[in-house]
N, CA and C atoms as a LAMMPS dump frame, in Angstrom:
ITEM: TIMESTEP
0
ITEM: NUMBER OF ATOMS
504
ITEM: BOX BOUNDS ff ff ff
-5.0000000000000000e+02 5.0000000000000000e+02
-5.0000000000000000e+02 5.0000000000000000e+02
-5.0000000000000000e+02 5.0000000000000000e+02
ITEM: ATOMS id mol type element x y z
1 1 1 N 388.85 145.275 288.096
2 1 2 C 389.41 144.716 286.154
3 1 3 C 388.382 144.399 285.821
4 2 1 N 387.736 143.371 286.249
5 2 2 C 387.117 142.93 285.1
6 2 3 C 385.594 143.742 285.069
7 3 1 N 385.482 144.356 285.65
8 3 2 C 383.983 145.745 285.257
9 3 3 C 384.268 146.422 284.077
10 4 1 N 386.082 146.925 284.353
11 4 2 C 386.245 147.575 283.211
12 4 3 C 386.509 146.653 281.989
13 5 1 N 386.884 145.447 281.864
14 5 2 C 387.254 144.685 280.779
15 5 3 C 385.452 144.556 279.948
16 6 1 N 384.385 144.257 281.505
17 6 2 C 383.327 143.611 280.741
18 6 3 C 382.703 145.238 280.074
19 7 1 N 383.283 146.294 280.913
20 7 2 C 382.599 147.959 280.1
21 7 3 C 383.544 147.817 278.537
22 8 1 N 384.661 147.482 278.452
23 8 2 C 385.397 147.39 277.063
24 8 3 C 384.472 146.861 276.212
25 9 1 N 384.108 145.552 276.673
26 9 2 C 383.551 144.618 275.515
27 9 3 C 382.433 145.419 275.547
28 10 1 N 381.465 145.452 276.005
29 10 2 C 380.39 145.745 275.557
30 10 3 C 379.686 147.636 274.8
31 11 1 N 381.233 148.215 275.115
32 11 2 C 381.432 149.577 274.135
33 11 3 C 381.919 149.014 272.84
34 12 1 N 383.047 148.357 273.124
35 12 2 C 383.524 147.851 271.138
36 12 3 C 383.009 147.3 270.72
37 13 1 N 382.291 146.045 271.45
38 13 2 C 380.867 145.276 270.626
39 13 3 C 380.077 146.288 270.123
40 14 1 N 379.365 147.03 271.143
41 14 2 C 378.426 148.17 270.092
42 14 3 C 378.891 149.031 268.881
43 15 1 N 380.278 149.388 269.219
44 15 2 C 380.666 149.768 268.089
45 15 3 C 381.272 148.935 266.788
46 16 1 N 381.423 148.623 267.346
47 16 2 C 381.915 146.981 266.072
48 16 3 C 380.647 146.643 265.19
49 17 1 N 379.715 146.292 266.103
50 17 2 C 378.63 145.944 265.725
51 17 3 C 377.755 146.72 264.731
52 18 1 N 377.361 147.666 265.675
53 18 2 C 376.788 148.962 264.844
54 18 3 C 377.47 149.728 263.972
55 19 1 N 378.465 150.278 263.93
56 19 2 C 379.46 150.54 262.824
57 19 3 C 379.374 149.611 261.854
58 20 1 N 380.141 148.467 261.466
59 20 2 C 380.086 146.991 260.645
60 20 3 C 378.519 146.837 259.946
61 21 1 N 376.9 146.892 260.745
62 21 2 C 376.23 147.112 260.064
63 21 3 C 375.515 148.524 259.736
64 22 1 N 375.801 149.663 259.915
65 22 2 C 375.64 150.675 259.562
66 22 3 C 376.477 150.765 257.985
67 23 1 N 377.835 150.267 257.753
68 23 2 C 378.41 150.218 256.522
69 23 3 C 377.473 149.292 255.52
70 24 1 N 377.499 148.112 256.045
71 24 2 C 376.749 146.949 255.834
72 24 3 C 375.36 147.457 255.088
73 25 1 N 374.758 148.272 255.838
74 25 2 C 372.969 148.705 255.072
75 25 3 C 373.67 149.506 253.948
76 26 1 N 374.738 150.747 254.143
77 26 2 C 374.842 151.362 253.553
78 26 3 C 375.042 150.898 251.981
79 27 1 N 375.877 150.064 252.258
80 27 2 C 376.965 149.016 250.768
81 27 3 C 375.478 148.368 249.912
82 28 1 N 374.275 147.804 250.784
83 28 2 C 373.655 147.113 250.104
84 28 3 C 372.382 148.173 249.395
85 29 1 N 372.178 149.294 250.211
86 29 2 C 371.38 149.538 249.586
87 29 3 C 371.23 150.587 248.152
88 30 1 N 373.004 151.296 248.868
89 30 2 C 373.723 151.785 247.472
90 30 3 C 373.773 150.575 246.173
91 31 1 N 374.04 149.852 246.899
92 31 2 C 374.334 148.844 245.378
93 31 3 C 372.815 148.622 245.131
94 32 1 N 371.604 148.257 245.601
95 32 2 C 370.193 147.972 245.229
96 32 3 C 370.188 149.029 244.212
97 33 1 N 370.236 150.392 245.003
98 33 2 C 369.705 151.648 243.818
99 33 3 C 370.569 151.886 242.673
100 34 1 N 371.802 152.12 242.717
101 34 2 C 373.021 151.928 241.882
102 34 3 C 372.082 150.706 240.314
103 35 1 N 371.901 149.392 240.602
104 35 2 C 371.47 148.393 239.94
105 35 3 C 370.225 148.252 239.746
106 36 1 N 369.281 149.179 240.243
107 36 2 C 367.873 149.517 239.955
108 36 3 C 367.491 151.025 238.866
109 37 1 N 368.633 151.952 239.495
110 37 2 C 368.486 153.505 238.55
111 37 3 C 369.198 152.521 236.804
112 38 1 N 370.284 151.208 237.07
113 38 2 C 370.381 150.865 235.483
114 38 3 C 369.752 150.393 234.868
115 39 1 N 368.57 149.636 235.846
116 39 2 C 368.011 148.678 235.41
117 39 3 C 366.781 149.944 234.492
118 40 1 N 366.126 150.908 235.237
119 40 2 C 365.423 151.643 234.732
120 40 3 C 365.429 152.733 233.624
121 41 1 N 367.049 152.341 233.294
122 41 2 C 367.718 153.169 232.232
123 41 3 C 368.004 155.036 232.669
124 42 1 N 367.948 155.112 234.124
125 42 2 C 368.457 156.287 234.864
126 42 3 C 369.855 156.307 235.029
127 43 1 N 370.772 157.456 234.826
128 43 2 C 371.835 157.286 235
129 43 3 C 372.181 157.005 236.927
130 44 1 N 372.817 156.096 237.537
131 44 2 C 372.771 156.194 238.317
132 44 3 C 374.072 156.656 238.86
133 45 1 N 374.359 157.125 240.28
134 45 2 C 375.089 158.083 241.033
135 45 3 C 376.563 158.061 241.048
136 46 1 N 377.721 158.497 240.226
137 46 2 C 378.829 158.33 240.091
138 46 3 C 379.388 157.958 241.222
139 47 1 N 378.824 158.131 242.837
140 47 2 C 379.838 158.241 244.029
141 47 3 C 379.632 156.387 244.371
142 48 1 N 378.695 156.053 243.703
143 48 2 C 378.116 154.581 244.817
144 48 3 C 379.152 153.554 244.496
145 49 1 N 380.195 153.073 243.608
146 49 2 C 381.061 152.312 243.577
147 49 3 C 382.443 152.639 244.613
148 50 1 N 382.781 153.912 244.285
149 50 2 C 383.779 154.375 245.773
150 50 3 C 383.348 154.03 247.055
151 51 1 N 382.093 154.764 247.455
152 51 2 C 381.623 155.049 248.669
153 51 3 C 381.87 153.254 248.996
154 52 1 N 380.791 152.878 248.345
155 52 2 C 380.973 151.187 248.81
156 52 3 C 382.32 150.497 248.935
157 53 1 N 383.193 150.727 248.454
158 53 2 C 384.716 150.447 248.377
159 53 3 C 384.989 150.6 249.68
160 54 1 N 384.837 152.091 250.05
161 54 2 C 384.964 152.581 251.556
162 54 3 C 384.505 151.669 252.716
163 55 1 N 382.931 152.146 252.231
164 55 2 C 381.987 150.918 253.132
165 55 3 C 382.641 149.901 253.353
166 56 1 N 382.902 149.268 252.418
167 56 2 C 383.508 147.814 252.823
168 56 3 C 384.842 147.315 252.983
169 57 1 N 385.858 148.509 253.382
170 57 2 C 387.302 148.364 254.479
171 57 3 C 386.89 148.814 255.657
172 58 1 N 385.587 149.763 255.682
173 58 2 C 384.827 150.361 257.496
174 58 3 C 384.707 149.36 258.015
175 59 1 N 383.742 148.396 257.044
176 59 2 C 382.951 147.107 257.616
177 59 3 C 383.765 145.883 258.235
178 60 1 N 384.828 145.601 257.031
179 60 2 C 385.651 145.175 257.703
180 60 3 C 386.698 145.276 258.997
181 61 1 N 387.014 146.255 259.021
182 61 2 C 388.119 146.806 260.063
183 61 3 C 387.114 146.892 261.182
184 62 1 N 385.967 147.346 261.475
185 62 2 C 385.158 147.416 262.602
186 62 3 C 384.473 146.102 262.545
187 63 1 N 384.432 145.317 262.327
188 63 2 C 383.376 144.133 262.836
189 63 3 C 384.976 142.826 263.279
190 64 1 N 386.198 143.461 262.586
191 64 2 C 387.409 142.345 263.273
192 64 3 C 387.321 141.891 264.189
193 65 1 N 387.583 143.345 265.312
194 65 2 C 387.674 142.699 266.704
195 65 3 C 386.775 142.082 267.157
196 66 1 N 385.383 142.351 266.552
197 66 2 C 384.407 141.548 267.493
198 66 3 C 384.61 140.25 266.881
199 67 1 N 385.238 139.712 266.064
200 67 2 C 385.266 138.455 265.988
201 67 3 C 386.462 137.621 266.386
202 68 1 N 387.636 138.13 266.219
203 68 2 C 388.589 137.383 266.97
204 68 3 C 387.469 137.527 268.493
205 69 1 N 387.249 138.349 269.086
206 69 2 C 387.047 138.583 270.415
207 69 3 C 385.969 137.282 271.045
208 70 1 N 385.151 137.098 269.488
209 70 2 C 384.262 136.182 270.216
210 70 3 C 384.12 134.276 269.309
211 71 1 N 385.879 134.626 269.097
212 71 2 C 386.683 133.376 268.124
213 71 3 C 385.79 133.205 266.908
214 72 1 N 384.984 134.022 266.381
215 72 2 C 384.397 133.737 264.939
216 72 3 C 385.622 133.748 263.765
217 73 1 N 386.958 134.101 264.175
218 73 2 C 388.27 133.606 262.978
219 73 3 C 388.594 132.914 262.488
220 74 1 N 389.233 132.589 261.219
221 74 2 C 389.838 131.185 261.252
222 74 3 C 390.547 130.625 262.109
223 75 1 N 390.177 129.126 262.307
224 75 2 C 390.887 128.655 262.722
225 75 3 C 390.769 127.726 262.817
226 76 1 N 391.734 126.398 262.809
227 76 2 C 391.977 124.634 262.1
228 76 3 C 392.326 124.202 264.065
229 77 1 N 390.626 123.79 264.052
230 77 2 C 390.071 123.307 265.388
231 77 3 C 390.769 121.88 265.01
232 78 1 N 390.491 121.019 264.327
233 78 2 C 390.827 119.446 264.342
234 78 3 C 392.326 119.157 264.698
235 79 1 N 393.636 120.418 264.664
236 79 2 C 394.681 120.379 265.289
237 79 3 C 394.399 119.959 266.701
238 80 1 N 394.057 121.3 266.946
239 80 2 C 393.877 121.815 268.401
240 80 3 C 392.675 120.695 269.418
241 81 1 N 391.957 119.836 268.751
242 81 2 C 391.212 119.324 269.561
243 81 3 C 391.868 117.63 269.457
244 82 1 N 392.937 117.276 268.99
245 82 2 C 393.859 116.247 268.926
246 82 3 C 394.896 116.176 270.056
247 83 1 N 394.952 117.451 270.723
248 83 2 C 396.151 117.496 271.36
249 83 3 C 395.556 117.574 273.101
250 84 1 N 396.107 116.979 273.777
251 84 2 C 395.807 117.564 275.319
252 84 3 C 395.513 118.405 275.598
253 85 1 N 395.017 118.537 276.64
254 85 2 C 394.29 119.822 276.972
255 85 3 C 395.556 121.196 277.438
256 86 1 N 396.778 120.581 277.984
257 86 2 C 397.988 121.349 278.553
258 86 3 C 398.114 121.417 277.229
259 87 1 N 398.997 121.075 276.175
260 87 2 C 399.279 121.214 274.861
261 87 3 C 398.18 122.324 273.961
262 88 1 N 396.946 122.235 273.655
263 88 2 C 395.743 122.966 273.251
264 88 3 C 396.001 124.25 274.22
265 89 1 N 395.935 124.607 275.281
266 89 2 C 396.393 125.666 275.882
267 89 3 C 397.707 126.279 275.236
268 90 1 N 398.317 125.807 275.198
269 90 2 C 399.65 126.226 275.138
270 90 3 C 399.596 126.666 273.674
271 91 1 N 399.281 125.904 272.668
272 91 2 C 398.647 126.503 271.172
273 91 3 C 398.297 127.652 271.282
274 92 1 N 396.905 127.461 271.809
275 92 2 C 395.984 128.293 271.779
276 92 3 C 396.824 129.858 271.953
277 93 1 N 397.603 129.93 272.843
278 93 2 C 398.226 131.036 273.454
279 93 3 C 399.709 131.62 272.65
280 94 1 N 399.991 130.508 272.257
281 94 2 C 401.573 130.921 271.365
282 94 3 C 400.514 131.396 269.616
283 95 1 N 399.806 130.942 269.43
284 95 2 C 398.857 131.293 268.232
285 95 3 C 398.68 132.89 268.358
286 96 1 N 397.69 133.132 269.573
287 96 2 C 397.413 134.63 270.165
288 96 3 C 398.315 135.05 270.158
289 97 1 N 399.213 134.864 270.692
290 97 2 C 400.578 136.118 270.956
291 97 3 C 401.112 136.158 269.515
292 98 1 N 401.314 135.399 268.545
293 98 2 C 401.444 135.357 267.341
294 98 3 C 400.604 136.617 266.239
295 99 1 N 399.469 136.065 266.489
296 99 2 C 398.52 136.965 265.803
297 99 3 C 398.669 138.536 266.093
298 100 1 N 398.962 138.617 267.769
299 100 2 C 399.033 140.107 268.094
300 100 3 C 400.573 140.688 267.44
301 101 1 N 401.084 140.344 267.436
302 101 2 C 402.657 140.486 266.854
303 101 3 C 402.499 140.926 265.593
304 102 1 N 401.784 140.081 264.401
305 102 2 C 401.67 140.596 263.472
306 102 3 C 400.457 141.137 262.966
307 103 1 N 399.537 141.518 263.886
308 103 2 C 398.738 142.625 263.959
309 103 3 C 399.698 143.977 264.161
310 104 1 N 400.343 143.624 265.379
311 104 2 C 401.106 145.114 265.728
312 104 3 C 401.804 145.489 264.176
313 105 1 N 402.584 144.577 263.501
314 105 2 C 403.424 144.833 262.718
315 105 3 C 402.573 145.896 261.298
316 106 1 N 401.269 145.181 261.329
317 106 2 C 400.746 145.386 260.15
318 106 3 C 400.018 147.191 260.911
319 107 1 N 399.43 147.449 261.91
320 107 2 C 399.315 148.648 262.719
321 107 3 C 400.524 149.563 262.348
322 108 1 N 401.78 149.59 262.877
323 108 2 C 402.705 150.044 262.349
324 108 3 C 403.365 150.451 260.808
325 109 1 N 402.917 149.902 260.42
326 109 2 C 403.226 149.866 258.573
327 109 3 C 401.878 150.969 258.433
328 110 1 N 400.753 150.476 258.899
329 110 2 C 399.538 151.511 258.498
330 110 3 C 400.091 152.733 258.709
331 111 1 N 400.274 153.162 260.1
332 111 2 C 400.996 154.344 260.661
333 111 3 C 401.876 155.191 259.747
334 112 1 N 402.78 154.098 259.862
335 112 2 C 403.916 154.646 259.285
336 112 3 C 403.491 155.602 257.74
337 113 1 N 402.794 154.438 256.526
338 113 2 C 401.957 155.093 255.495
339 113 3 C 401.03 156.151 255.741
340 114 1 N 400.316 156.385 256.94
341 114 2 C 399.108 156.846 256.759
342 114 3 C 400.025 158.398 257.193
343 115 1 N 400.608 158.375 258.113
344 115 2 C 401.757 159.834 258.051
345 115 3 C 402.655 160.476 256.955
346 116 1 N 403.028 159.566 256.127
347 116 2 C 403.786 160.151 255.093
348 116 3 C 402.49 160.295 253.996
349 117 1 N 401.187 159.677 253.718
350 117 2 C 400.238 160.12 253.008
351 117 3 C 399.813 161.786 253.197
352 118 1 N 399.767 161.757 254.932
353 118 2 C 399.391 162.81 254.895
354 118 3 C 400.379 163.998 255.035
355 119 1 N 401.589 163.746 255.326
356 119 2 C 402.941 164.807 254.87
357 119 3 C 402.901 164.996 253.565
358 120 1 N 402.737 164.361 252.681
359 120 2 C 402.573 164.763 251.521
360 120 3 C 401.15 164.656 250.626
361 121 1 N 400.025 165.195 251.477
362 121 2 C 398.678 165.841 251.268
363 121 3 C 398.221 164.793 250.493
364 122 1 N 398.442 163.349 249.882
365 122 2 C 397.979 162.359 249.034
366 122 3 C 396.557 162.792 249.23
367 123 1 N 395.615 162.847 247.858
368 123 2 C 394.576 161.954 247.798
369 123 3 C 394.208 161.1 247.311
370 124 1 N 393.252 159.977 247.751
371 124 2 C 392.419 159.155 247.135
372 124 3 C 391.65 159.721 246.255
373 125 1 N 391.482 159.563 245.11
374 125 2 C 390.909 160.224 243.74
375 125 3 C 389.661 159.472 243.419
376 126 1 N 388.769 159.317 243.045
377 126 2 C 388.127 158.318 242.574
378 126 3 C 386.67 159.399 242.438
379 127 1 N 385.7 158.747 242.432
380 127 2 C 384.259 159.535 242.4
381 127 3 C 384.064 160.806 243.508
382 128 1 N 384.535 160.359 244.737
383 128 2 C 384.772 161.27 246.295
384 128 3 C 386.139 161.132 246.254
385 129 1 N 386.727 162.827 246.682
386 129 2 C 388.114 163.176 247.301
387 129 3 C 388.029 162.723 248.593
388 130 1 N 389.118 161.796 249.089
389 130 2 C 389.194 161.117 250.595
390 130 3 C 390.556 161.513 251.232
391 131 1 N 391.098 161.918 251.559
392 131 2 C 392.351 162.245 251.979
393 131 3 C 393.154 160.681 252.496
394 132 1 N 394.206 160.11 251.372
395 132 2 C 394.483 158.79 251.838
396 132 3 C 395.027 158.606 253.184
397 133 1 N 395.15 159.329 254.061
398 133 2 C 395.4 158.641 255.395
399 133 3 C 394.796 158.276 255.985
400 134 1 N 392.78 158.774 255.76
401 134 2 C 392.267 158.158 256.496
402 134 3 C 392.355 156.915 256.032
403 135 1 N 392.171 156.2 254.74
404 135 2 C 392.102 154.484 254.92
405 135 3 C 393.14 154.205 255.827
406 136 1 N 394.387 154.282 255.952
407 136 2 C 395.319 153.611 256.73
408 136 3 C 394.758 153.972 258.111
409 137 1 N 394.24 155.036 258.614
410 137 2 C 393.883 155.335 259.965
411 137 3 C 392.728 153.752 260.286
412 138 1 N 391.623 153.81 259.235
413 138 2 C 390.976 152.734 259.595
414 138 3 C 391.743 151.164 259.634
415 139 1 N 392.332 151.178 258.787
416 139 2 C 393.091 149.953 258.933
417 139 3 C 394.14 149.795 260.441
418 140 1 N 395.099 150.944 260.956
419 140 2 C 395.449 150.93 261.607
420 140 3 C 394.468 150.449 263.292
421 141 1 N 393.568 151.377 263.016
422 141 2 C 392.396 150.954 264.347
423 141 3 C 392.254 149.66 264.209
424 142 1 N 391.509 148.944 263.55
425 142 2 C 390.922 147.624 263.394
426 142 3 C 392.379 146.761 263.729
427 143 1 N 393.255 147.126 263.292
428 143 2 C 394.069 145.801 263.493
429 143 3 C 394.834 146.097 265.018
430 144 1 N 394.406 147.379 265.172
431 144 2 C 395.162 147.737 266.737
432 144 3 C 394.494 147.3 267.42
433 145 1 N 392.685 146.971 267
434 145 2 C 391.846 146.688 268.218
435 145 3 C 391.729 144.918 267.761
436 146 1 N 391.978 144.701 266.968
437 146 2 C 392.313 143.386 267.027
438 146 3 C 393.347 142.784 267.495
439 147 1 N 394.616 143.401 267.537
440 147 2 C 396.151 143.279 268.117
441 147 3 C 395.48 142.814 270.099
442 148 1 N 394.458 143.921 270.637
443 148 2 C 394.193 144.156 271.963
444 148 3 C 393.603 142.635 272.184
445 149 1 N 392.638 142.117 271.138
446 149 2 C 391.685 141.105 271.684
447 149 3 C 393.045 139.899 271.672
448 150 1 N 393.81 139.694 270.864
449 150 2 C 394.234 138.62 270.963
450 150 3 C 395.344 138.224 271.821
451 151 1 N 395.982 140.019 272.33
452 151 2 C 396.652 139.91 273.46
453 151 3 C 395.847 139.556 274.463
454 152 1 N 394.94 139.93 274.701
455 152 2 C 393.793 139.383 275.738
456 152 3 C 393.522 137.794 275.999
457 153 1 N 393.519 137.328 274.312
458 153 2 C 393.437 135.921 274.776
459 153 3 C 395.012 135.195 274.915
460 154 1 N 396.13 135.802 274.458
461 154 2 C 397.353 135.507 274.742
462 154 3 C 397.874 135.412 276.04
463 155 1 N 396.828 135.901 277.141
464 155 2 C 397.231 136.391 278.396
465 155 3 C 396.454 135.976 279.383
466 156 1 N 395.463 135.897 279.072
467 156 2 C 394.29 135.084 279.906
468 156 3 C 394.369 134.052 280.584
469 157 1 N 393.566 133.811 281.668
470 157 2 C 393.294 132.377 282.262
471 157 3 C 393.021 130.933 281.025
472 158 1 N 393.434 129.659 281.079
473 158 2 C 393.119 128.648 280.705
474 158 3 C 391.978 128.162 280.873
475 159 1 N 391.186 127.994 280.222
476 159 2 C 389.394 127.242 280.847
477 159 3 C 389.634 125.621 280.657
478 160 1 N 389.034 124.951 280.935
479 160 2 C 388.479 123.747 281.314
480 160 3 C 389.011 122.68 279.853
481 161 1 N 388.517 123.782 278.272
482 161 2 C 388.213 123.024 277.484
483 161 3 C 389.344 123.488 277.046
484 162 1 N 390.961 123.716 277.222
485 162 2 C 392.201 124.177 277.279
486 162 3 C 392.467 125.848 276.401
487 163 1 N 391.031 126.33 276.322
488 163 2 C 390.935 127.72 275.243
489 163 3 C 391.324 128.423 276.606
490 164 1 N 391.619 129.922 276.132
491 164 2 C 391.708 131.107 276.671
492 164 3 C 390.58 131.656 277.001
493 165 1 N 390.256 132.158 278.195
494 165 2 C 389.308 132.722 278.476
495 165 3 C 388.821 133.882 277.451
496 166 1 N 389.753 134.692 277.625
497 166 2 C 389.821 135.729 276.858
498 166 3 C 389.475 137.107 277.283
499 167 1 N 389.295 137.071 278.958
500 167 2 C 388.397 137.655 279.806
501 167 3 C 389.42 138.554 280.611
502 168 1 N 390.74 139.039 280.35
503 168 2 C 391.882 139.754 281.129
504 168 3 C 391.149 141.247 281.285
């Protein structure tokens, strides 16, 4: 079981960081080109704004599971550090399980909305035409992977510091 979890972590981290990194580089290069073209008096590409917005959504959804796994998400540590170890572990486990539930609610909503927009054949029309369900698929995938990470933290054994190991 531990080797499966380590393989999952390695593949997930590589995908998350690689995809988010590529989206970030694309966004930076696109914005720099757009600004440079405007400064040079050249008409910038029409797709820059829409493409960078899509890339930012992809970047956010791709990096979120990585941040959850590596405890990079927002936490209020002043409260947890003031608690005894057993209470800290209970708080961390409870918050992780609540976060799992919230993420799963977002997944359900995103899937339902994605199926609905797919059924109606809706397009997100800006300078680029994109099936609207693709946006909901990205949201469902990102929050789904975050839910997996929060569930792992909520069900994992507690370390000496009162945190969960997260390596389920």
